C-alpha positions in Angstrom: -16.4 -76.1 32.0 -18.0 -72.7 32.1 -15.9 -69.6 31.2 -14.5 -67.6 34.1 -13.4 -64.0 33.8 -9.7 -63.3 34.3 -10.2 -61.6 37.6 -11.7 -64.8 39.1 -9.6 -67.3 37.2 -6.3 -65.7 38.2 -7.2 -64.6 41.7 -4.2 -65.0 44.0 -4.4 -68.2 46.1 -1.5 -67.6 48.5 0.1 -64.6 50.2 3.0 -64.4 47.8 0.7 -64.0 44.8 -0.9 -60.8 46.1 0.5 -58.0 44.0 1.7 -54.8 45.6 0.7 -55.6 49.2 3.8 -57.3 50.6 3.6 -55.2 53.8 0.3 -56.9 54.6 1.2 -60.4 53.4 4.4 -60.6 55.3 2.8 -59.3 58.5 0.0 -61.8 58.4 2.3 -64.7 57.6 4.6 -63.7 60.5 1.6 -63.5 62.9 0.7 -67.0 61.9 4.2 -68.2 62.5 4.4 -66.6 65.9 0.9 -67.6 66.9 0.1 -63.9 67.5 -2.9 -63.6 65.3 -5.5 -61.0 66.4 -9.2 -61.7 66.7 -10.3 -58.8 64.4 -8.8 -57.1 61.3 -9.9 -54.2 59.1 -8.6 -53.9 55.5 -8.9 -50.5 53.8 -7.9 -49.3 50.4 -9.2 -48.5 46.9 -11.2 -50.9 44.8 -9.5 -53.9 43.3 -6.3 -53.8 45.4 -6.7 -57.2 47.1 -8.6 -56.7 50.3 -11.2 -59.5 49.9 -8.7 -61.8 48.3 -6.3 -61.4 51.2 -9.2 -62.0 53.7 -10.0 -65.3 51.9 -6.3 -66.4 51.9 -6.1 -65.7 55.6 -9.3 -67.7 56.3 -7.9 -70.7 54.5 -4.5 -70.3 56.2 -6.0 -70.5 59.7 -8.1 -73.5 58.8 -5.8 -75.4 56.4 -5.1 -79.0 57.5 -1.7 -79.1 55.8 -0.3 -75.6 55.7 3.0 -75.0 53.8 5.3 -72.3 55.3 2.1 -70.8 56.9 0.5 -70.6 53.5 -2.8 -72.5 52.7 -2.2 -75.7 50.7 -5.4 -75.1 48.6 -5.6 -78.9 48.2 -7.0 -80.3 51.4 -10.7 -80.7 51.9 -11.2 -77.7 54.1 -9.3 -75.4 51.6 -11.4 -76.8 48.7 -14.6 -76.1 50.6 -13.6 -72.5 51.3 -12.5 -72.0 47.6 -15.8 -73.4 46.3 -17.8 -71.2 48.8 -19.5 -74.1 50.6 -17.7 -74.0 53.9 -19.8 -73.6 57.0 -16.9 -72.1 58.9 -16.2 -69.1 56.6 -19.2 -66.7 56.4 -19.0 -63.8 53.9 -21.5 -60.9 54.5 -22.1 -58.0 52.2 -22.3 -55.0 54.4 -24.1 -53.0 51.8 -27.2 -55.3 51.6 -27.1 -56.7 55.1 -26.6 -53.5 57.1 -29.5 -53.7 59.6 -29.2 -54.4 63.3 -31.2 -57.7 62.8 -28.4 -59.2 60.8 -25.8 -58.4 63.4 -28.1 -59.9 66.1 -28.1 -63.1 64.1 -24.3 -62.9 63.8 -24.1 -62.6 67.6 -26.1 -65.7 68.1 -24.1 -67.8 65.6 -20.6 -66.9 67.0 -21.4 -69.0 70.1 -21.3 -72.2 68.0 -17.9 -74.0 67.4 -16.6 -74.4 63.8 -18.0 -77.4 61.9 -14.7 -78.7 60.4 -12.0 -76.1 60.6 -10.1 -74.7 63.5 -11.7 -71.2 63.6 -15.0 -69.7 62.4 -14.2 -66.7 60.1 -16.6 -63.8 59.5 -15.7 -61.6 56.4 -17.8 -58.4 56.2 -17.2 -56.6 52.9 -18.0 -52.8 52.6 -18.4 -52.7 56.4 -18.8 -48.9 56.3 -22.3 -49.4 55.0 -23.6 -50.9 58.3 -26.0 -48.7 60.2 -25.2 -47.1 63.5 -27.4 -49.5 65.3 -25.6 -52.4 63.7 -22.2 -51.1 64.7 -23.4 -50.6 68.3 -24.8 -54.1 68.4 -21.4 -55.5 67.2 -19.2 -53.6 69.7 -19.4 -56.1 72.6 -18.9 -59.2 70.5 -16.1 -57.5 68.6 -14.3 -56.6 71.8 -14.4 -60.0 73.5 -15.3 -62.6 70.9 -15.1 -66.4 71.6 -11.6 -67.8 71.1 -12.7 -69.7 67.9 -14.0 -66.6 66.1 -12.1 -64.3 63.7 -13.5 -61.1 62.2 -12.2 -59.6 59.0 -13.7 -56.3 57.7 -13.0 -54.7 54.3 -13.9 -51.1 53.3 -13.1 -48.5 50.7 -14.1 -45.6 52.9 -12.4 -46.1 56.2 -13.4 -42.6 57.5 -17.0 -43.8 57.7 -16.2 -46.6 60.2 -16.8 -45.5 63.8 -13.7 -45.0 65.9 -15.1 -47.5 68.5 -14.9 -50.2 65.8 -11.4 -49.2 64.6 -10.0 -49.3 68.1 -11.0 -53.0 68.4 -9.4 -54.1 65.2 -5.9 -54.3 63.7 -5.9 -51.9 60.7 -4.1 -52.7 57.4 -4.0 -50.1 54.6 -3.8 -51.5 51.1 -1.9 -49.5 48.5 -2.8 -48.6 45.0 -1.1 -51.0 42.6 1.6 -49.4 40.4 1.3 -49.4 36.7 4.5 -51.4 36.3 3.2 -54.1 38.6 -0.1 -54.3 36.7 1.7 -54.5 33.4 3.9 -57.4 34.6 0.9 -59.3 36.0 -1.1 -58.8 32.7 1.9 -59.9 30.7 2.1 -63.1 32.8 -1.6 -63.8 32.3 -1.4 -63.1 28.5 1.5 -65.6 28.3 -0.5 -68.3 30.2 -3.6 -67.6 27.9 -1.4 -67.6 24.8 -2.3 -64.0 23.9 0.1 -61.9 21.9 0.0 -58.3 23.1 2.6 -55.5 23.0 3.8 -53.5 25.9 2.2 -50.3 24.7 -1.2 -52.0 24.7 -0.6 -53.3 28.2 0.4 -49.8 29.3 -2.8 -48.4 28.0 -4.8 -51.1 29.8 -3.0 -50.5 33.1 -3.4 -46.7 32.9 -7.1 -47.2 32.2 -7.3 -49.5 35.3 -6.2 -46.6 37.5 -4.4 -48.6 40.1 -7.0 -51.4 40.3 -5.9 -54.9 39.4 -9.5 -56.1 39.1 -10.4 -53.2 36.8 -7.3 -53.8 34.6 -8.1 -57.5 34.3 -11.7 -56.7 33.3 -10.5 -54.3 30.6 -8.0 -57.0 29.5 -11.0 -59.3 28.9 -12.8 -56.6 27.0 -9.8 -56.0 24.7 -9.3 -59.7 24.0 -12.9 -60.0 23.0 -12.5 -57.1 20.6 -9.1 -57.9 19.1 -8.7 -61.6 19.4 -5.4 -63.3 20.3 -3.2 -60.6 18.7 -3.5 -57.1 20.3 -1.7 -53.8 19.6 -1.9 -50.3 21.1 -4.0 -48.8 18.4 -6.6 -51.6 18.7 -6.7 -51.0 22.5 -7.3 -47.3 21.9 -10.2 -48.0 19.5 -11.7 -50.6 21.8 -11.6 -48.3 24.9 -12.1 -45.0 23.0 -8.8 -43.7 24.5 -7.5 -40.4 23.0 -4.4 -41.1 20.9 -1.3 -39.7 22.4 -0.3 -38.1 19.1 -3.3 -35.8 19.5 -1.7 -34.3 22.6 1.6 -33.8 20.8 -0.4 -31.9 18.1 -1.6 -29.6 20.9 2.0 -28.9 21.9 2.8 -28.0 18.3 -0.1 -25.6 17.8 0.6 -23.9 21.2 4.3 -23.5 20.3 3.4 -21.9 17.0 0.5 -19.8 18.5 -1.7 -21.3 15.8 -5.2 -20.5 16.9 -6.8 -21.8 13.7 -4.9 -25.1 14.0 -6.1 -25.4 17.6 -9.7 -25.0 16.7 -9.3 -27.6 13.9 -7.9 -29.9 16.5 -10.9 -29.4 18.7 -13.1 -30.3 15.7 -11.1 -33.5 15.2 -11.6 -34.4 18.9 -15.4 -33.9 18.6 -15.7 -35.8 15.3 -13.7 -38.7 16.7 -16.2 -39.2 19.5 -13.8 -38.6 22.3 -15.1 -37.5 25.7 -14.2 -33.9 26.1 -13.6 -34.2 29.9 -11.3 -37.1 29.3 -9.5 -35.2 26.6 -8.8 -32.2 28.9 -7.7 -34.6 31.7 -5.3 -36.3 29.2 -4.0 -32.9 28.1 -3.3 -32.0 31.7 -1.4 -35.3 32.1 0.5 -34.6 28.9 1.8 -31.3 30.2 2.4 -32.9 33.6 4.8 -35.2 31.8 6.5 -32.1 30.2 6.7 -30.5 33.6 8.5 -33.6 35.0 11.0 -33.5 32.1 11.5 -29.8 32.4 12.1 -29.9 36.1 14.3 -33.0 36.4 15.8 -33.3 32.9 14.8 -37.0 33.1 12.0 -39.2 31.8 12.2 -41.9 34.4 9.1 -40.6 36.2 6.9 -40.7 33.1 4.7 -43.7 32.7 4.8 -43.9 28.9 6.3 -46.0 26.2 9.9 -45.5 25.3 9.0 -43.9 22.0 6.8 -41.3 23.8 9.5 -40.6 26.4 12.0 -39.6 23.7 9.4 -37.3 22.2 8.7 -35.7 25.6 12.4 -35.1 26.1 12.6 -33.2 22.8 9.3 -31.3 23.0 9.5 -30.2 26.6 12.5 -27.9 25.9 10.3 -25.7 23.7 8.3 -24.5 26.8 9.6 -22.7 29.9 8.7 -24.0 33.3 6.5 -21.0 33.9 4.6 -21.6 30.7 3.9 -25.2 31.5 2.6 -24.3 34.9 0.2 -21.7 33.4 -1.0 -24.2 30.9 -1.6 -26.8 33.6 -3.6 -24.2 35.7 -5.8 -23.4 32.7 -6.4 -27.0 31.9 -7.3 -27.9 35.5 -9.7 -25.0 35.7 -11.3 -26.0 32.4 -11.6 -29.6 33.5 -13.5 -28.5 36.7 -15.8 -26.2 34.8 -16.6 -28.7 32.0 -18.1 -31.1 34.6 -21.1 -28.7 35.1 -21.2 -27.1 31.7 -24.1 -27.6 29.2 -21.8 -26.7 26.3 -18.4 -28.5 27.0 -17.2 -27.9 23.5 -17.4 -24.1 24.0 -15.3 -24.4 27.1 -12.7 -26.5 25.3 -12.5 -24.0 22.4 -12.1 -21.1 24.7 -9.3 -22.9 26.5 -7.5 -23.6 23.3 -7.8 -20.0 22.1 -6.5 -18.7 25.5 -3.5 -21.0 25.3 -2.6 -20.0 21.8 -2.8 -16.3 22.7 -0.9 -16.7 25.9 2.2 -14.6 26.0 5.4 -16.5 26.7 7.2 -16.0 30.0 10.7 -14.5 30.0 13.3 -15.3 32.6 14.9 -12.4 34.6 18.4 -13.6 33.7 17.4 -13.6 30.0 16.2 -10.0 30.4 19.5 -9.0 32.1 21.5 -10.6 29.3 19.5 -8.6 26.7 20.0 -5.4 28.6 23.7 -6.0 28.9 23.9 -6.7 25.2 22.0 -3.5 24.4 24.4 -1.5 26.7 27.4 -2.8 24.9 25.9 -2.1 21.5 25.0 1.5 22.4 28.4 2.2 24.0 30.2 0.8 20.9 28.1 3.1 18.6 28.7 6.1 20.9 25.0 7.0 20.7 24.4 7.2 24.5 26.8 7.5 27.3 25.5 5.2 30.0 26.1 5.8 33.7 27.1 9.4 33.0 26.5 11.6 36.0 24.0 14.5 35.5 25.9 17.7 34.7 23.6 20.1 36.4 22.0 19.1 39.7 18.4 20.1 40.3 17.8 23.3 42.1 17.5 22.7 45.8 14.3 23.4 47.5 14.4 26.1 50.1 14.7 24.8 53.6 11.5 24.7 55.5 12.0 25.6 59.2 9.6 24.7 61.9 7.3 27.7 62.2 7.4 29.7 65.4 4.6 31.9 66.7 5.8 35.3 67.8 4.8 36.6 71.2 1.8 38.8 71.6 2.3 42.5 70.8 1.5 43.8 74.2 4.0 41.6 75.9 7.8 42.4 75.9 9.2 40.9 72.8 12.2 38.6 73.5 15.0 38.4 71.1 14.1 36.1 68.3 16.5 33.2 68.1 17.9 32.5 64.6 16.5 29.6 62.6 18.5 26.3 62.7 20.6 25.7 59.6 18.7 22.4 58.9 15.4 22.4 60.7 13.0 19.4 60.7 10.9 19.3 57.6 7.3 20.4 58.2 4.4 18.0 57.2 3.3 18.3 53.6 -0.2 19.4 54.5 0.9 22.8 56.0 4.2 23.6 54.3 4.3 27.3 53.5 4.8 28.3 49.8 8.1 30.2 49.4 7.6 33.9 49.1 9.4 34.0 45.7 6.9 31.5 44.3 3.9 33.8 44.3 3.0 37.4 43.9 3.3 39.2 47.3 0.3 40.9 48.7 0.1 43.8 51.1 -0.2 42.6 54.7 -2.6 44.4 56.9 -0.9 46.8 59.3 -2.3 45.2 62.4 -0.9 41.8 61.3 2.7 42.9 60.5 3.7 42.5 64.1 3.2 38.7 64.0 4.5 35.8 62.0 2.1 33.0 61.5 3.3 29.4 62.0 1.4 27.7 59.2 0.5 28.0 55.5 -3.1 28.6 54.4 -5.3 25.6 54.9 -5.7 25.2 51.1 -2.3 26.0 49.7 -3.0 26.7 46.0 -0.6 28.6 43.8 -2.9 31.4 42.8 -3.4 32.6 46.4 -0.4 34.1 48.2 0.0 32.9 51.8 -0.2 35.6 54.4 2.9 34.4 56.1 6.2 33.4 54.7 9.5 32.3 56.2 12.9 33.6 55.4 15.1 30.6 55.6 18.6 30.0 54.2 18.7 27.7 51.2 21.3 25.0 51.5 23.0 24.4 48.2 23.0 20.8 46.9 25.9 18.8 48.1 27.0 21.4 50.6 27.5 20.3 54.2 25.8 22.3 56.9 28.1 24.9 58.3 27.2 26.8 61.5 24.4 25.5 63.6 22.2 27.9 65.5 20.4 26.9 68.7 16.8 25.8 68.2 14.2 28.2 69.3 13.1 27.4 72.9 9.4 26.6 73.5 7.2 29.6 74.2 4.1 30.1 76.2 1.6 30.2 73.4 -1.5 32.4 73.8 -5.1 31.8 72.6 -4.5 34.1 69.7 -1.4 32.1 68.7 -3.4 28.9 68.8 -6.2 30.3 66.6 -3.7 31.6 64.0 -2.1 28.2 63.7 -5.4 26.2 64.0 -5.8 25.4 60.3 -2.3 23.9 60.2 -2.9 22.0 63.4 -6.1 20.5 62.0 -4.4 19.6 58.7 -1.5 17.9 60.4 -3.8 16.0 62.8 -5.8 14.7 59.8 -2.5 13.5 58.2 -1.6 11.7 61.4 -5.0 10.4 62.3 -7.8 11.3 60.0 -10.7 10.5 62.4 -9.3 12.7 65.1 -8.4 15.5 62.6 -11.9 15.5 61.2 -13.4 15.9 64.7 -10.8 18.6 65.6 -12.0 20.6 62.6 -15.4 20.8 64.1 -14.1 22.2 67.5 -12.6 25.5 68.5 -9.9 26.6 70.9 -11.5 28.8 73.5 -9.0 29.5 76.3 -5.4 29.1 77.3 -4.8 29.3 81.0 -1.8 28.1 83.1 -0.3 26.2 80.1 -3.6 24.4 79.4 -5.5 24.8 76.1 -9.2 24.2 76.4 -10.9 23.0 73.2 -14.7 23.4 73.1 -16.5 20.4 71.7 -20.1 20.2 70.5 -21.0 16.8 71.9 -19.7 14.1 74.3 -18.5 11.9 71.4 -16.2 14.6 70.1 -15.0 15.4 73.6 -14.3 11.7 74.4 -12.4 11.2 71.1 -10.2 14.2 71.8 -9.6 13.1 75.4 -8.5 9.6 74.3 -6.1 11.1 71.8 -4.9 14.1 73.8 -1.3 12.9 73.9 -0.9 12.9 70.1 -3.0 16.1 69.9 -0.7 17.9 72.4 2.3 16.6 70.5 1.0 17.9 67.2 0.0 21.4 68.6 3.3 21.9 70.5 5.3 20.8 67.4 3.6 23.4 65.2 3.5 26.2 67.7 6.8 25.4 69.4 5.0 25.5 72.7 4.4 23.3 75.7 0.6 23.3 76.1 -1.5 20.7 77.7 -4.9 19.7 76.2 -8.3 19.7 77.9 -11.3 19.0 75.8 -14.5 20.5 77.3 -18.1 20.8 76.4 -19.2 24.0 74.6 -22.7 23.9 76.1 -23.9 25.8 73.0 -21.5 28.6 73.7 -20.3 28.8 70.1 -21.5 28.0 66.6 -19.3 26.6 63.8 -21.4 28.4 61.3 -24.0 31.2 61.7 -27.7 30.6 61.5 -29.4 31.8 58.3 -30.1 35.5 58.6 -28.3 36.0 61.8 -24.8 37.1 62.6 -23.6 36.3 66.1 -22.2 39.2 68.0 -18.7 39.0 69.2 -18.6 38.4 72.9 -22.2 37.0 73.2 -22.7 35.0 76.3 -23.7 31.3 76.1 -25.9 29.3 78.4 -25.0 28.2 81.8 -21.8 26.2 82.1 -21.7 22.5 82.8 -21.5 21.6 86.5 -18.2 19.8 86.1 -16.4 22.4 84.0 -15.8 26.1 84.2 -17.9 28.3 82.0 -16.7 28.3 78.4 -16.4 31.8 77.0 -18.7 32.4 74.1 -16.9 32.8 70.8 -18.1 34.7 67.8 -17.9 33.0 64.5 -15.9 35.9 63.2 -13.1 34.8 65.5 -12.8 31.4 63.8 -9.4 31.1 62.1 -11.0 30.0 58.8 -13.4 33.1 58.8 -10.5 35.4 59.5 -8.5 33.9 56.7 -11.3 34.4 54.2 -11.7 38.0 55.2 -8.0 38.6 54.7 -7.6 36.7 51.4 -10.6 38.2 49.7 -10.5 41.6 51.3 -14.0 41.1 52.7 -15.6 43.1 55.4 -18.3 42.3 57.9 -21.7 43.4 56.7 
């Protein structure tokens, strides 16, 4: 008798023998018992999980002459024909090589004929996702309403490639990956029947290499038997399959724990010299630290698929790493595994990873830091070197209160009695806070300016330039409660001169609130105050439109600084003023501009000398007009 590989020789023959797919086996057996079997099925799952095997068992079960508990007897003539592959009633089609529409047309013609010997004609199409679009379309009508004697069974590893119109006409069964424990048990049973002596560690290595596929595991089992003979151990399996020894991964843990960079590079050299695949080594290293992560997180080794000896070692070694360190190592290993796939120098990638891991600083828990700090506090207090939590003996000097600046009325108007400053006025914005008078050397104020008090500090408040205007405000000592409260100064009717004097502070504050509006405002000029409305001349429609859309916040800012109640009206300047003089020309004060815009009143021409910034420069540097 010719030799048969283990996967064929020990293929399950009844539903109960299918490993790991009881949810499918029980459903099909119950459907047969209740005579509720559908006309089309689609089995999906990874390779080697039992899809085609289950399809053949179902084909025998529906045609068996003497079924036992709705399982095929595998002894009658019909069952033997199906097992030997010579039955005319069970047709297996490879979808990968017969994917054209012509094959499906032939199938449509053959389904009209009754089965030769069995009860039903069964069509098993493997890798059905490989059929062409035309083949799927040709199959739709037959699949939806097949003859009563026809049964379709489809199998695929890529269910997402099957059209939804096909899926909706079939009963879908998802096959699961087979667990390592189930594979080990099945291989142990087969080894016993074949009189092979093999230890559990060797079976575990084979099952892990099979990656959830029973067929792959059985093929590896045959390969190992050919290499080792009838007595097999784990080391022989590792040599036969070129599997990285688990002790090598524990060596990695040791060098990382000791921050031994030289030892890590020697380990990489051993990996290369042993002929191990670098990508597989990095993948195994990630699995190694995954096992440590499980132990560190659960304080248990039950979720680790390793031998008992290795589980004990994981339980001991995992405690040397914090959870955060293990997560960082896993992240580095995963990134390296992905980059090695496309690297021309995988060894360099591995060496860089090992150096990074050995140089990685260890994580420290917050509670550990708190404990260290508490210990340090107790030590310092016991030695009397530092008195912790001692209040500061001298409080810092309090800053002088910054009242909201108020513009004094014009000189030619009757001066109302100036209300006292509030004891705790609102704090002015940082951009235009005045420098206290005591902080800089006073300068002589021009006579014509002594009658007024300006509301804002210079636009550029630097310590070597004394502001022209200072405020005398009471200083509230630290810790002292406010005593008497004076009434807040009522809003005044600000004039154009008042607005121009405070214009720099207004622009600075507007830039702080909304820089785009403040920048545009710096390129405009207040030209008239009439009936409580401040007209601001703009150079173009864009500036005017921007100020108009933001006139509420602009009015709020101006009135807050000037203590006024002005409304804002942006207008077009129509060339009536210049923000800077032309070269070689000084505009005369009072020069008239061009004709006013039709929709607005004429804007008075403004000399550049009247600009607040120009006036400020004249005053600060003692300059005179040439």
